[in-house]
N, C-alpha and C positions, 0 to 999 in steps of 0.2 A: 504494500500500500504506500502510495506517495502521500506525504503530509503536505497540506496546503498552507500557503503564506497567509498569515492572519490579517495583515492590515495594509500592505502597500505594494503596488507595482508602479514603477516609475518609467514612463515613456520619456527617455532621456538621452543624454550623451552629448555634451558640448561644452566642456570647460577646459581651458588650457591656461597658460600663464601670460597671455599678451592681449587678446582682444575678445570681448564677450559679445554675444548677440542674444536676441530676445527669447523669452520663454513665457508661456502662459500655463496656469495650473487650474484644475477644477476637480471637483469630486465626480466620480463616474463609475460605471460598471467595469469590472475587470475583464469582462468577456470570457472568463474561464470558470466562473462559478466559485472561485476561491473566496471571494468576499463581495458583498453588495455595496460596501462603503469604502472600497479601496481608493487609495490616493492616486490620482492621475496627474502627471505633470510633464511638461516638455522643457528641455533645457537647450541652451545654445551658447554655452561658454566655450569659445574656441581656445581661449587661453586666459588664465586667471588674472587678467589685466591688473587690477589694483593690488594683487598679491605680490609683494616683492619676494624674489627667490633668493635674495641675499640677506635681507633684514628681518623678514617675518611680517605677517599681516598686521600685527598690532604696534608696529614701530613707525612713528612719524607719518601716519596716514589718516589721522583723525579718528581712529578706532581704538577704543580701550576695552580690555577684557576685565578690568576691575570695576566697571560700572555698567549699568543696564543700557541696552540699545535705545531704549525709549527716552533717555535723558541726553542733554547736550554734551556732557563730558563722557558719555559712553559712545556716542556717534556724533561727531562734530557736524554742525551745519554751516561752518565757515571755512574749513580747510580739509585737505586729504581726499578721501574717496568720493565724498559727496560732490566734489567740484568738476568731475569729468563724467562723460557718458559711460566710459569703461568702468570707472570706479563705482558708479551707481549700479551698474550691472553686477559687479562683485557684491555690493550690498544686497542686491536682490536675491542672489543665491545664498548668501550667508543667512539671511532672514528665512528663506524657504527651508533651508536645512535645519535651522535652530528652532524656529517657532512652529506651533501646530496650526492647522487650518482655523481660520476665524480670527487670528491675531495679526495685527498690523503694526508697523512702525511708520509713523508719519513725520516727515521732515520738510522744511522749506529752505531752499537755497536760491539766492539771487532773485527772490520774489516768486519763485516757482515751487509749487507744492508737489511733493513726491510721496507715494505710499508704497511700502514694501510689505508684501503679504507672506505670512507663514504658510507652511505646507506640510512638512514632514514631522517636525517637532522633536528633534533629537536633543535639544538643549533649551527647553522652555524657560529655565531660570534666568537666561541671559536677557530676557525682555526687560526686567526691572532690577536685576542684580548682577553680581560678578559672574564671569565665565571662568571657572577654575580649570585645572588641567584636564579633568575628565570631560568637561564641556568642550574644551578646545580640541581634544582628540576626536570627539564624536563629530563635531562640525567639520574638522579637517578631513576625516575619512569620507564624509558625505560629499564635500566639495571635490575631492580627488576622484571619487567614483563617477562624477559627472563630466570629467574632462573628455573632450573630443577634440583632437588637434586639427581636425578639418572643419569644425563648427557644424557638422551635419547632425541633425536630430535623429537619434537612434533609440528604439524602444529597449528598455532594460528592466530587469527584475532584481531588486536589491533585498538582501537579508542581513540580519545582524542581531546582536544580543539586546539592543535597545528595544523596549516594548513598542516604540514607534515604528519599528521595522518588523521584528520577529523572525521566525524561521519558517521554512516550508518550501518545497520543490513544486514546480508546475511544468507540465510538458509544453505550455505556451512559450516558455523561455528555458529550453532544456540544457543549454550549453554553459558550463561554469567557466566564465571568463577569467576572473581573478579577484583578489581582495586588496583593499586599500587601507592604509594606516599611517599614523604619524602625527605631527603637530606643525601646521603651517603658520602658527601665530608667534612662535618663538624665533630667536635670532641665534644662529641661522635656522631656517625652517627645516623640518624633517618631513619629506614627502616620499612615501614608499608604497610599493605594491609587490605582490607575488603572483605567480602564474596559476590560474585555475586549471583544472584537469582538461579543459577544452579551450584553452587560450588560443590554440592554433587551429580550431575548428569553427565553422560558421562565422568567419571573420567579417567584421563590419568596418567601414572607413573610420579612421581616427581613433580606434580603440586598440587594446592590447592584441598583439599578433599581427597588426596591420602595417608594420614598418613605419611606426610613428616617427615624425620629425618634430623636434622642439617640445617633447613631452616634459612636464614639470616634475615627474616622479621617477624613481629608480628602484630596481630590484636589489635589495641588500644581500640576498642569499646566493651562495655559490652554486655551481653546477646548473641544473635545469631550472632552479628557482621556483619549484612548485610549492604552493601553499601547503599541500598535503604532507610534504616532507619537512616543513619548517615551522608550521603553526599548530596550535592546539585546536582540534576540531570539536564542534559541538556534539554532544551525545544525544542520541534519540532521534536525530534527523539525518537522513542519508540522501545523497544525490545519486540518481540512477542513470545508467548509460542507456544507449539506444535499444539495447536488448532487454531492458528491464532488470538488469543485474545491479546490485549495490556496488557503488564505485568509490566514492570518497564522502567525507562529511558534507552536509548541506552548506555549512559555513564554518567560520573559525572565530574562536573567542579570544585568542591571543596570538600575536605575531611579534616575536622579539619581546620587548618590554611593553608593547602597546596592547591594551585590552579593549579598545574601541575600534573594532574592525568591521568594515562594510564589504560584503561579498556580492559580486555582480554576476548575474546570468544574462544571456542574450539569445537571440535567434537571428537567422539571416534577415537582412533588411530588404523588404519588398520594393523599396524605392531606389535600390542600388543595382547597377549592372555588374554581373559576375562573369568570369571566364571559367571554363571547365577544362582542366589540363590533365593529361594522362601521366600517371606516375612513371611508367616504364619508358615511354618515348619522350616525355617532356613537351609534347605537342598538344595543341588545344583544339577543342571541338569547333567545327566550322560547317556552315552550309555549303556543300560541295558546289563549286561553280557559281556561287552567289545566286543560286536559284531562288525564285520567289514563288514557285508553284507548290501546291499541295502534293505530298508524296515525294518531294525531293530528299535525297539522302544527305547524311552528315559524313564528313571525313575529318581527319586530324591534320593540322597545319601549324606552322609557327605563328604564334600570336602576333597580330599587327594592329590591334586596337580598332578593328573594323566592326561596324554594326552586326555583321553576320557572325562575329566571334563573341558576341555579348548576349547575356541571358538575364531575364528577370526571374526571380524565384517566387513562386506562388505556394504558400503553405496550405495544404489540404487537411492536415491533421498532424498529430505527434510524429515527428521524424518522417513525414510523408509530404512530398512536394511535386510540383510540376515546373517545367522550365520553358519559358517563353523566349523565342528568338527576337532580339531587338530589331533586326532588319526586316522581319516579315510579320511579326506578331503571332506566328504559329508556334506549336508546341513540339518539344522533343517527344517522339512517340514510337510505339511498335504497332504494326497493323493488327487490328482486332480479329485475328483468325486463330484457330486452334493450332498451336505450335508444339511439335514434339520437344520434350525437354532437352534433347541432345542437339537441337538445331541451333544455327547461328544466324538469326534473322537480322536484316538490315534495320538500322534506326533511321527514321525519317521524320520530316516535319508535316504536321497536319493542323488544320484549323482548330482553334479552341473548342473543345466539346465535341469534336468529330466522333460520330459513332463508328467510324472506320478505324479508330486507333485507340490504343491504351496509352494514357498520358500521365499516369501517376507513378511515382518512383519513391520507394522507401530508401532512406539514407542511413547507412550503418557506419559510424565513425570507426576508423581503424585504430584510433588511439594515438596516432602520430601525425595528425593534420590532414589525413586523406579520408575519403568516403568510398564505400561501395554503394552504387545506385542500382536498385533492382526493381523491376516492374512488379506491381502488386497483383497483376493478372496472370502473367506467363512464367514468372519466376526466372526470367532472364535478366542479366545484369549488363550494364554498359561496359563495353570493352573495345579493344582494338586488336587486330590480327597480327600486326607487325609494328615496328618502330619507324616505318617509312612515312615521310610526308605524303599526304594524299590517301593513306590507308583508310578504309571504310570503318566507321563506327558501327558496331554490331552488338546484338544481344548474345550473351554467353550464359550457359546454364549456371544457376546460382550454386550448384554443388561443386563447381570447379573453383580454382583459385589461381592467383598470379598477380604480379604487379600491374599487368595490363588491364586489370579490373578495378584498380584504385584511381580515384580522381581527386585532384586538388581543386577546391572551389574558392576562388579569391576575388575580391573586388577588381573590376576591370578598369584599367586606366585609359 
């Protein structure tokens, strides 16, 4: 049995350390039945602008952790963060992380009134009183968990020991990306992360595993830097892999000396173009001859950032997807005919919903960043017959194995 998250799913991902952009939050249905009053928010912090990476957030920027945010000497109305758009965006995220829904910090700068709304509620005491070390670490982990170095808005699921988050796994966001911890208020700030068990699977732009540039945090652990090898896992809650097998703890209660840890889960982003590249050949899926007709075949070719090399991922259910070709809008499919299990049928494109094709694919992570993609109808898996450029993409019996059946699914540039 999967345990469900009690209180919050965060449609998020956009904080870095240089320029922040907009986010709106509202209460809404989680769409997965986990909670009817789950917290929904979007973020857009591309870089934690007002957060100094050398001096710490509470140093010379008009923000004090010894006083409440609601008072002038807690959050200045004359200098520091309040004076720039980026700084105000930083305040927006701080308040969202710290205060619960329904609470606001109202400030006026240069004759303009600003209102910053609470959302998650990890440090409600900071509204009127001091933010001690525990408060600072909780808000820091939340801020770092929202970093997206591209500024793209990505849906995330967050868990942690705070009652404002809680524990629980959901198949809506099945891939454990990583955990965040530290204190960005002190000088010098401490901004750390560790790799979740799926940090190199279901990669989304600007997040862990996506070749981030300019990320504000670092992994302090040697080797592979997995959270599971370096942090204390929560007991009683378990993250499950694609086959339903217990994998690692749902989240972590302590990493190093930090006990305010936020663990993030994610899913492929439906608004991102992806490329599908074969493990054995290193070549990527392509509509052969740039054909636009229904029934055209796929082959493998060196990736060249062309529309026919890019796919949108449509989620049909837990670990169950369809792949839409960017150039044609058609789907990666197998013809809907009875196929002997030992056959090697060609993979072709057909219109969305075509009754002539099977278009659903179950994705089984290999555990090292690749997937096996198998039809839910014929039990054939995507594969290639050789390493040659131009070799056909074909279905291969799921009972067989080989690197030619493994696919890397990465954001397409």
